[in-house]
C-alpha positions in Angstrom: 279.4 3.7 -162.0 276.7 6.2 -161.4 273.4 4.3 -160.6 271.5 7.4 -159.5 268.6 8.5 -161.6 268.9 11.9 -163.0 265.2 12.6 -162.7 263.2 12.0 -159.6 259.4 11.4 -159.9 256.9 13.1 -157.7 253.7 11.4 -156.6 250.6 13.3 -157.5 247.1 12.9 -156.2 244.2 14.3 -158.3 241.6 15.6 -155.9 239.1 17.0 -158.4 236.5 14.4 -157.7 237.0 14.4 -154.0 234.6 17.4 -153.4 231.9 15.6 -155.4 232.3 12.4 -153.4 232.2 14.3 -150.1 229.0 16.1 -151.1 227.3 12.9 -152.1 228.3 11.3 -148.8 226.9 14.3 -146.9 223.6 14.1 -148.7 223.4 10.4 -148.0 224.0 10.7 -144.3 221.5 13.6 -144.0 218.8 11.5 -145.7 219.5 8.4 -143.6 219.5 10.3 -140.4 216.1 11.7 -141.0 214.8 8.1 -141.5 216.6 6.7 -138.4 213.4 6.8 -136.2 210.8 5.0 -138.3 208.8 3.8 -135.2 208.0 7.3 -134.0 204.3 8.3 -134.3 203.6 12.0 -134.2 200.5 12.8 -132.3 198.7 16.0 -131.4 198.3 15.7 -127.6 195.6 17.6 -125.8 196.6 20.5 -123.6 195.3 21.2 -120.1 194.9 24.6 -118.6 196.2 23.4 -115.2 197.9 20.4 -113.7 195.1 18.3 -112.4 197.2 16.1 -110.0 200.4 17.4 -108.4 202.9 14.7 -107.5 203.0 14.3 -103.8 206.1 13.4 -101.9 206.6 12.2 -98.4 209.7 13.5 -96.5 211.4 11.2 -94.0 214.2 12.9 -92.0 216.8 11.3 -89.8 218.6 13.6 -87.4 222.0 13.2 -85.7 220.3 11.6 -82.6 219.1 8.8 -85.0 215.5 9.8 -84.6 213.0 9.5 -87.5 210.6 12.2 -88.6 207.8 11.9 -91.2 207.2 15.5 -92.2 207.6 17.2 -88.8 206.1 14.3 -86.7 208.6 12.2 -84.7 208.2 8.5 -85.4 210.0 5.4 -84.1 211.4 2.9 -86.7 208.9 0.2 -85.7 205.9 2.3 -86.7 207.5 4.0 -89.7 206.0 1.5 -92.2 202.5 2.1 -90.9 202.9 5.9 -90.9 204.2 5.8 -94.5 201.3 3.6 -95.6 198.9 6.3 -94.4 200.9 9.1 -96.0 201.2 7.6 -99.5 197.8 8.0 -101.2 196.3 4.9 -102.7 196.4 4.8 -106.5 199.2 7.3 -106.8 201.5 6.8 -109.7 205.1 6.6 -108.7 204.9 7.8 -105.1 208.2 9.3 -103.9 209.8 9.3 -100.5 212.5 11.9 -99.9 215.1 10.9 -97.3 216.9 13.7 -95.5 219.7 12.4 -93.3 222.5 14.2 -91.5 226.1 13.3 -92.4 226.7 11.4 -89.2 223.7 9.1 -89.6 224.8 5.5 -90.3 224.0 4.3 -93.8 222.2 1.3 -92.4 219.4 3.6 -91.1 219.0 5.2 -94.6 218.9 1.7 -96.2 216.2 0.6 -93.8 214.0 3.5 -94.9 214.8 2.6 -98.5 213.7 -1.0 -98.0 210.4 0.0 -96.5 209.8 2.4 -99.4 210.6 -0.4 -101.9 208.2 -2.8 -100.2 205.5 -0.1 -100.5 206.3 0.5 -104.2 207.6 4.0 -103.7 210.7 5.6 -105.2 213.3 7.0 -102.9 215.3 10.2 -103.3 218.2 11.1 -101.0 218.2 14.8 -100.2 221.5 16.5 -100.3 222.7 20.0 -99.5 223.1 22.6 -102.2 226.8 22.5 -103.3 227.0 26.3 -103.2 225.9 26.4 -99.5 227.5 23.2 -98.3 230.2 23.4 -95.7 233.7 22.5 -96.8 234.7 18.8 -96.6 236.8 17.9 -93.6 
């Protein structure tokens, strides 16, 4: 008994309408993406000839001897808060304190300066060496 079929059927997929469907989907997504930000208001903002107020930063440095410096002036930790109050101008928007600390300085000293800055309402930035000029890691 031969139960095999003599003619095998091939599955066919007609893809004539596939290009039309993809084109319509593409148009749909282009239109929807241009409407994705309905809450944006376009304004013509005034232009200034110069920057009227430059953002001022205060630099706090901690050396390997665990001594604090504000700018180039040596300050002890007890009076650091008072010195920073005088260095940060009143009414300044987002005052910034840059902390430069050597690698050997304990992290607790850096965190202490960050806590004082937070109490004064200032942002802190930790200064690092330029990766191209940094010495290789040990």
